[in-house]
N, C-alpha and C positions, 0 to 999 in steps of 0.2 A: 810472556803468555798470561801469567797470573794477573798482571796489571790490566791487560786488555779485557779479561773476563770480569774483573771488578768494575771497570768502567761500563761495560755492557750491562752489568747487573744494576748499577746505581742509576744509570741514565733514565730508565723508565720511572724510577721513584721520583726524580725531580720533575719529570713530565707530568706525573699524576698529581703532585703537589700543586704545580702551576695550573692544572686543569680545574681544580676546585677553588682556586682563588677568586675572590670577588672582583668584578669588573672595576678597573680603575685603581686597583691596589698596587703599590710598589712592593718590591721584595721585602723591604723593612717593615711595611705594614703587615704583611702576611705572617711574619714571625714575631710580631709584637704581642705582649700579653693583653688580655681583654681590658685591664685597667689602663694600660698604656694607650690602647686604641681610643678609649674614652678621652684621655688627655689630648690625643692627636686631633680629634674632632673639635674640641674646644680651642686648641691652639690655632687651628686653621681659621676659625672665626675671628680670633683676636688679631691675627695677621691682616685680615681684610679690613679691620677697623683701627689698625695701629694701636691696639690696646696693650698696655703693659700690666700683666697680672700681679696681684699682691703676692708678697713673699710667704714662705712657710710659717705656719703658726708656731707659737711657743708651746712647750710641753704642757704647761698648766692649762692653757686655752684648749689644746687638743684633748686633754684628759677629760675636762668638763664636757666638751662636745660629744665625745664618744660615749661617755656614761649616760648623758641625757638622751642621746639619740637611740642607743641600743639597749639601755637598761631602764630608761624612764626616770632616773634619779641622779642627782649630783653625786660625784664620787665621795665615798667615806673618807674622812680625814686621813686615816692611817694608810689607806690605799693610795691616796693622792701623794702623801709624803714618800711612800715607797717608789711610786712611779717617777717622781721628780728626781729622786736620788739614784735611780737606776742608770748606769752609764752605757748599757748595751745599745747597739745601733738598731736592733729590731724590736725594741720594747713597744712601739706603737702597734706593730703587727701582732705581737703577743697579747696586748690589751684587747684589740679587736676580736681576736680568736677566743679569748676567755669570756668576753661579754656575749658573743654570739652563741657560745655553747652553754651559757648559764640559764638557769630557770628565770632569772630576771628578764632576759630577752623575751621569753615566752609570755611572761606576765605583762610586760609593757606592750607587746604587740596585741595581746588580748584587750588591754585598755583602749588602744587606738581603734581597733576594729569594732569594739563595743560601741564607741562613739559614732563610728560611721554607720553601723547597721541598725541601731535603734533610733527611731525618730526622736528629735529633741523634745517634742511635746509629751512623749511617753515616759520621760525619765523620772518624773515626780511620783507617779502612781504605779509604776511597774518596776520597783526596785528589785523584787524577787525575780522578775524576768531578766533584768540586767545581770544579776548574780549568776543565774543559771546559764545564760549565754556566755558570760565571761569564763565560767568554768569549762565549758565545752571548747571555746576558742583556745584557752590556755593549753588544754591537752593537745589540740591539733598542732600548735606551735612547738610544744615540747617534743612531739613526734616528728616534727619537720614535715608535716603533711604537704604534698605538692599543692600549689595554689589552685590548679584546675580541679583537684579533688576536694579542696576546701570549699570552693564555690559550689561545686556539685553537691556537697553536703547540705548547703543552704537550699538550693533550688529544688532538690528532690526530697527535702525533709518530710518525714511523716511521724507517726507515733504521737506521744503526748504533746499537747499544744503548748504546754508551759515549760518545756524542757529543751535545752540545746538549740539547734539550728531552726527548729519549728517556730521559735519566737520571732524570726525574721518575718514570718507570715502573720502570726497572731497580733504582733505589735502594729500591723497595718490593717487589722480586722479582715484579712483575706480579700481585700478589695482589689480587683484587677487593675484599676487605674493607678492606685498607690504603688502596687507591686511592680507594674511596668515602669513607672517613673524611677523607683528606687533601683531596680535591676539595671536599667540602662545607665543611670548615673554612676553606680558603684562599680559595675563590672564591665562597662563599655566606655565610660568617660563621656557619655552623650546625654544631653538634656532633652530627651525625647518628649518629655511632657510639655515642652513649649509648643508642640504640634497637637496638643489635646483638643483645643478649641478652634484652631485655624492652622493652616500650613505655617511652618516655621518661618519667621520673618527674615532670617539671615542665612540659615542652612537649607539643605535640600529636603529636609524631613517634611512629610505631609501628614494630614490627619489620618489617612489610611494607614500610614506606617505605624502611628502610635496605637490605633485601635486594633490593628492586626497583631501587634506585639502584645497588647493587653489580653488578647484572646488566649494566649498560652496559660493564663492564670484564671480563666473563667470557670474551671471545673473543680475548684477547691471547695471543700466544705469541712465543717466540724461535725464529728460523729460521736455519739454516746456509745462507743464500742466498749466491750468488756475488757477494760484495761486493769492491770494489777494496780491497786491503790486508788482506783477511780479516776475521774477526769475525762477529758475529751481528747479525741485524736484527729489529726489532719488526714483527710482522705481525698481521693480524686473520684469524681462522679462523671458519668457520661451524660450528655444531653444539654448541659448548661453552656450558654454561649454569650458573647458580647455583641451588642448591636451598635451600629453607628449612631451618634447623637441625632435626635430628632428625625429618626427614620426607623424602619423595620429591617434594615439590611444587616444580616448576620455577617460578622467579620470572621473569616477563616484565619487561623494563626499563620503568621508569616514573619520571617526573620527580617529585621531592619536592613534596608538596602538590597534585599533580594526580591526580584520581581514575582516569582512564583512561590506558592505556599509549599511547605514540606509534604512529602508523600505521607498520606495517612497510614498509620500502623495501628490496627484495632487492638493489638496485644500490648501496646505501650501507651503511656500517658504523656500528655503534652509537655509537662515540665521536664521530663527526662529527654525528650527530643530537643528541647531548648538547650539543656545542659550540654548535650553532645555537640551541638552546633557552636555553642558559645566558645568552647575551648579548641575548636577545630581551626585549621589553617584557612578555611573558607570565611572565617570571621576576622576582618582586619582590625578590629577594635580591642579585643580582649587582652592580648599580650601587651599592646601599646598602652592601654589604660593602666594595667598593673605596673609596668615598668615606669610609667610617668608618675604614678602615686608613690612608688618607692623613692624615685628621684626627688620628688617634692618633700618627702619626709626628711631626707638627708641634707638637701641643699636649700630648703626654705621656700622654694616655689617650683612648680613643674616646668618641664620643657614646653608643655601646653599648660597655660595658667588662665583660669582655674582648672583644676584637674578633671572636672566633670563637664568641660566645655570644648570637647574635641569636635570641631566642625570647620567647614571651609572658610568661615569668617574669622577664625581664631587659629591661625597656623602655628606650628611649633617654632620656637626660637632656633632650634637646631634639629631640623627634620631628619637628617641622616643619622645623627646620634640617637634620636628616639627610635628609629627603625632598627638600628644596631642593638640597642638594649632589648627591644621586643624580640628580635631574633635570638639574642643570647639567652633570654629567659626560656624560650621554647627549646633551644638546644640543651639547656640544663634541666629539662623536664619540669619546668615551672617550680624550681627550687628557689624560694624567696630568700632563704638564708644565704645561698650562694651568690645571689644578686647583691645582697647587702655586703657580703664579704668583698666582692669585686669592687663595688663603688666606694667603699670606705678605704680601699687600697689605692685610689687614684690620687694624683698630686692635687687635683682640684679640691678634694675633701680635706686635705691637710693645709690648705691656704688659710691665712688669717682673715678674720672679719674686721680687724682694726683698719682705720683709715691711715694710709701710709703716704707721706709727702703730699698731703692734701688731695689725693686721688679718691674720687667717689665713682665706683663702677656701677653701671646700670644693673639692677638685680638680675635681669635675664641674660647677662653676659657670663655669669658665673666665674668672673675673673677674680673675685674675692668671695669668701664665704658669706652668705646672707645670714644676718642675725635672725634667730627664731624666738618668738615669744613662748615661754613655758606654758604648757597646758596646766589647768588647775590640778590635775593629778600629779604632774611632775613637781609642781611647787609644794604641794602638801607632803608628798612622800619625801622630798629632799629635806623639808623642815622637820618632819618626824624623825628621819634617820640621823641627821647631822646636828640638829640643835636641841630638839627635845630628847634625843637619844632613846626613843621608844617610850617616853613617858607622856602619854596623851592626857591621862586623867589620874591624878594622884590618888583619888579615893576609890577608883574602880579600874584596876589594871587588868584587863582581859581582852582577848581578841575580839569579842563581840562588841565591847564598848569602843575599841579603837575603830572597828569597821563602821559603827554607827556615826562616830564623830567625823570620819572621813567622808561618808556618804552625805552628811549634812553640809560639810564644807563644799563638796562638788555641786550640790544642789544650789547653794547660795551663789557660787561663782558662775554657774551656767556657761562654762568655757569649753566648747567642743575642741577636741584634739585635731580637728580637720583643717585648721587655718593657721599654720605655724608662723606666717609672716605678718599677720594682722593682730594688733593688740585688741582682744575681744572684750575688755572690761570697761564698764562705765563707771560713773562716780560712785554708785552704790557698791559695786564690787571692790573698787579700790579702797573705799573707806572700811569695807568689811574686812579686807586684808590687814589694814593698818591698825584697826581697833577691835578686831574679832577675837573670839576666845582662843583661837590657835596662836595668834600673835601675842596675846597676853600670857599664855602658857609658855611660849618660847622665850619670853623675856622675864619670866618670874623665876627667882632662884629655887623656889620649892618644886617647880615642875620642869624647868629647863635643865636637863642633864649636863649640857655644855657649860652653862654658867656655874652650876654647882661644882663641876670638876675643875674649872679654871680658877676658882677661888681658893684652891689648895695652896698652902704656903710654899711648896717646893717649886712652883712656877715663877719665872721672872715675868715682869710686865711685858717685855718684848715677846716672850713665848706665848703669853696670853693673847696678845693682839694678833700675832701670826696665826694662832689656832683659830681665832674668831674669823679671820679673813678666809682661811682654808675651808672652814665649815660653811660659811655663808656665800662666798664668792668663788671658791675653788681656786684661789691664787694667793700668793703671799702679798703683803702690803708693799706699796712703793715707799721710798724713803720719806717722802713728804707726808704720806698717810700715817706711817709709823710715828713720825715726829708729832703729828697733830693728836693722835690717839694717846700717845704717851703723856702728852701735856694734860689731857683730861684725866687720865688715871692718877697722875701725880700732883693734881691741883691741891695744894695745901689748904686753900680757902674753902674747898668744898666740904660740906657737912655730911655728905653721903658716905656710907661704908663702901668698900671696894666692890662688893657684889652688886650694889646698886649702880655703880659706875659702869661695870661690865654689862649690866642690863641695858643701860642707855646706849652703849656702843653697839650692842647686838641689835637693838631696835633700829638704829641708824642703818646698819648694813643690810638688814632684812627688808628695808623699805627703799633701797636704792634701785634704780632702773636695772642695774647690772645683775641684781639678784633674780630678776624676772625673765632673763633671757638665756638662750643657749648660743654661745658665740660661734 
């Protein structure tokens, strides 16, 4: 009798589980973890094309990748040594968790979003704005603010015009056209501005779509309100409108892809209405664009690439996977950190980027990890941490001086963090890296903490070379590299002191292509 009761009790449970399963799923699919589901989507596409994926990456390669992706800096030598020596089977999971919960993750995400949110042309003369925006962003990521709330903070920003999220507006001079273009690109993955002067040549967007969207930003103004400490405030005013070009037709605000305008609410302002719609399930773009941007960050290119070109002429490489990630992000209440945690736990993220047995995989297959170019901030911060050991300026060691030197380096490089697969530097930037003051400091005994420490007599030459490789490339030297570098250090005919020879070797490593990439 007891057995019959148990069966009758359990049977509805299995029926209910089956009822909520997605159409077309097998029993194994339903009980797979989210990271396993991602791998299943990729594996299905590889089976269709008879693709053999690359093997799992080595520990040194993975450690460099995880640190650069999640902390924005190459791993410190001591942490890398500890990771490589750790025999535990879950050390990669532990590393990911420690990085995601660290303040470095928040700082790195703030650097990335600063680059996305501030127009490139404003970076030279609005350094104060960039610093204020970075501070606000960093606090949001420290608090793990849900992504929809984070975006809402930008779109509904008020208060002082030179602080926090309000800079999103003031950096574009409160111009509805610029704000409509930036909002659609950043938060919807759509290049709506292509329909500013004429209907979009490839997608379904029309001029009416663009100018109706711009109308959401028509009522912004700067006001000389009585703010503590002075300054101007961003406010919304009634009556201001956007008109269609070369006509007097007033454009009512309308969501892209929606035929009718939103119902007017005299007690609310337009930007708030837009924010509510943007993160709603009625908007098919918001969650997909966010998930695609995170994927591009970790895997070197988006499932839709470029990430801001989501339209019918540029379909996703893996449409079902993209929709799954968007649904997952919504289910997780737009918790970006949880999406990063899930994706970095996939087998795909742990695959090597090295070419194995002559196999070169198409970048959009994700059968191997795509190599990503370091941003200027990643390169500088890694150099500062691992080679200079915090010694940027021997004559003026202060946080203010360090930040000024960093800002000047980023200004010279002009390398946005938004294109991880493209090498963004021209000849001027490359020469600036090879011969700039940062490189000179990194290879000078007086300023390079690494070279100064390696010249100590208790290190063997093999230990010196190994440490140089770990600091510059995040890996030990190969046997042939070790032999070649030892020959240089032990060259009896050389008139240079040992520190000068170490300087030469450091310069060589810092200027290899490998030093500029995340594997």
